[in-house]
N, C-alpha and C positions, 0 to 999 in steps of 0.2 A: 741186226745189231741190238744189243741190250740197252735199254733206257735206264738211266739212273735218276732218282728223284730225291730231294732232301725232304724228309718227313719230320714233323715235330708234333709231339703230344701237347694238346692244349691244356691238359690237366696238370701234368708234372713238368713240362718243359723239355723233357728228353727229346733229342733229335739226332738223326743220323742219315747218311747218304745210303740209300737202299736201291737194289735193282728191282725190276718189275715183279719178280717172284715174291720177294719180301714185302713189297708194297701191297700186292694183291692178297697175299696169304697171311701176313702178320700185322700190317698196319691198317688196312681198310676193313676192319672188323667192327661190326655193330652188335651190341647186345641189348636185349630188352629185359628189364627187371620188373617184376610185378609191382604194381603200385603199393607204396608203403614198405617195400622190401628192405629199406635201410641201406646199409653199407654195400659197396661193391665187393664181391667175393675176393679174397686175397690173391688168387691166381689170375684175376683179371684187373687188379688194381694197377694204376700207373706205376712204373718203376722209377726209382730215383735216377736223376740225371747221371750218366756215366761218361760223358764227354766233357772236355774242358770248356770253360766259358768262352763266349764269343770274343771276349776281350783278351784272351790269351794270345801271346805273340806268335806270329806265323813263323814256322821253322824253315829256315833256308839251308839247304845242303848243296854244296857245289861239287859236281863231278866234271868230267871233261866233255868236249863236244860229242864224242862218240856215245857216251852213256846218258848224258843229260841235255844234249842239244835239241833243237827244235824238231828234227826229223825223228819221229817216233819209231819208224821202221828200222832206222839205223841204230837207235838205242836198243831196240829189241835184239837185233843181231849182235850187238856188242856185249849184251848181258847173258844171253841164253846158254852160252857154252862155258861160262866162268863160275860154275857152282862150286862152293867150298864146303857146304854142309847141308844135310837134309835133316830138318827138325821133326817133321811129320810126313809119313809116307804111307798113305792109304790109296786104294785103287782109284777113288774119285775125288780125293782131296790131298793136297800136299803143301807143305811150307818148306822152302829151302832158302839158303843164304848164298849170295853170289858177290863177287867183288870185281870191279872193272880194273883194267891195267893201271888206271890213274890212282887207284886206292879207295875209291868210293864204294861203300858197302850197300847192298840191297837185300831186301827180303822179297821173295817171289811166292805168290799163292796160286795154286792151281785148283780150280773147281770144275767138276763135271756133274751135270744134272741128267740122270738117266731117265729117259722117257719110255724105254722098252719098245720103241717103234722104229724099225728100219735100221737100227745100228749106228746112226750118226747122231750122237748126243751133243747137246749144247756144252761148250767148253769155254772157260774164262781164265785168263791169267792176269794177275794184278801184281805190279812191281813197284816198290817204294824204297827210296833212299833211307839209309840208317847211319847213325853215328857209331863209332867203335863201341862205346859203352852200351848202346842199345842192342848191338849184336850180341854182346856178352850177356845182357839181360835175357834175351830170347834163348840163347844157348843154355842158360842156367835154369830156365823155367821148366816145370813139369810139362810133359806133352799135352796134357789136358788144358793147360793154361796158355799155350802158345797163341792160339787163335785170338783170345780176348786181349792179351798183351799187345799183339801186333795191331789189332784194331785201334787200341788206344794210342800206340806210337804213330800210326799213319794218319790220325786225325789232323786235318788242316794242311796236309802236305800234297804237293803235286805227285801224281803217280802215273805209271804207264799201264794202260788197259789194253789187252789183246783179247778179242772176241772171235769165237768160231761158232756161230749159232747153228742150230740144227738146220741142215739143208740150206745154209747160207754161205756167204763169202767171209773169209778171214779179214778182220780189220784191226788196226792198232792205232792208238791215239793217246796223247797226253791228256790227263784230266786233272782238275783242281779239287782242293778241299778234302782230301782223304777218302778212304773207301770203307765200305761195310762188307764183311765177308758174308755172302749170302748163303742160302740153303744149299746143301750139297749132300750127295749120297755117301 
C-alpha cells in the first residue's frame, strides 16, 4: 500500500498531500550552501503557495450510494465502466472523465511507476468528484495543463484511491483532503 503524507514547506507555507515517492524524492531534500553564499539559487527557492488557504470552504459533492457510498470497492465498480472522455492518454499516465448513472461527474487519474524489474509495476488510480463546470474546464484545458488544473480542483475533496503495489495486493479506499498527482513515467 502506498502511504500518503501531508508535507508543508516551513519557508513558503506551500503544502500538499504527497505519496512516499514524492516525499522522499521531492520534499526530503537538504542542500548545503557555502558559508556566506547569500541567497538560495532560484531553482531551489521555495515556490509560492499553489493551494487554497486552509480557511477555504470544503467542497461537498453528492452522488448516489453506488458512486459515493461508504463501500469504496462498490464505488470503484460503479465508476470504472462509465468513461465519457479521455483527456490524457499516455502509456503510464492518463486522465479520464466518467459519469455515474446518477449524474455525478468524476475525474480518474491513472499512474504507473515503472521499475524495470519483474514486469509488475506499481499502479495507482485516483478518482475525484467534479461539478459540471469543472468538467468543462478540464475539457477546455490544453493537455499540458490538465494535471495541474485537476490537482487544484481536487484539493480538499474526498477521493477514491485504488492501489496495486509492485508484488502486492490491490486495495481500494476513500481518502480525505484531496490528492497530489505523484511522479509517473
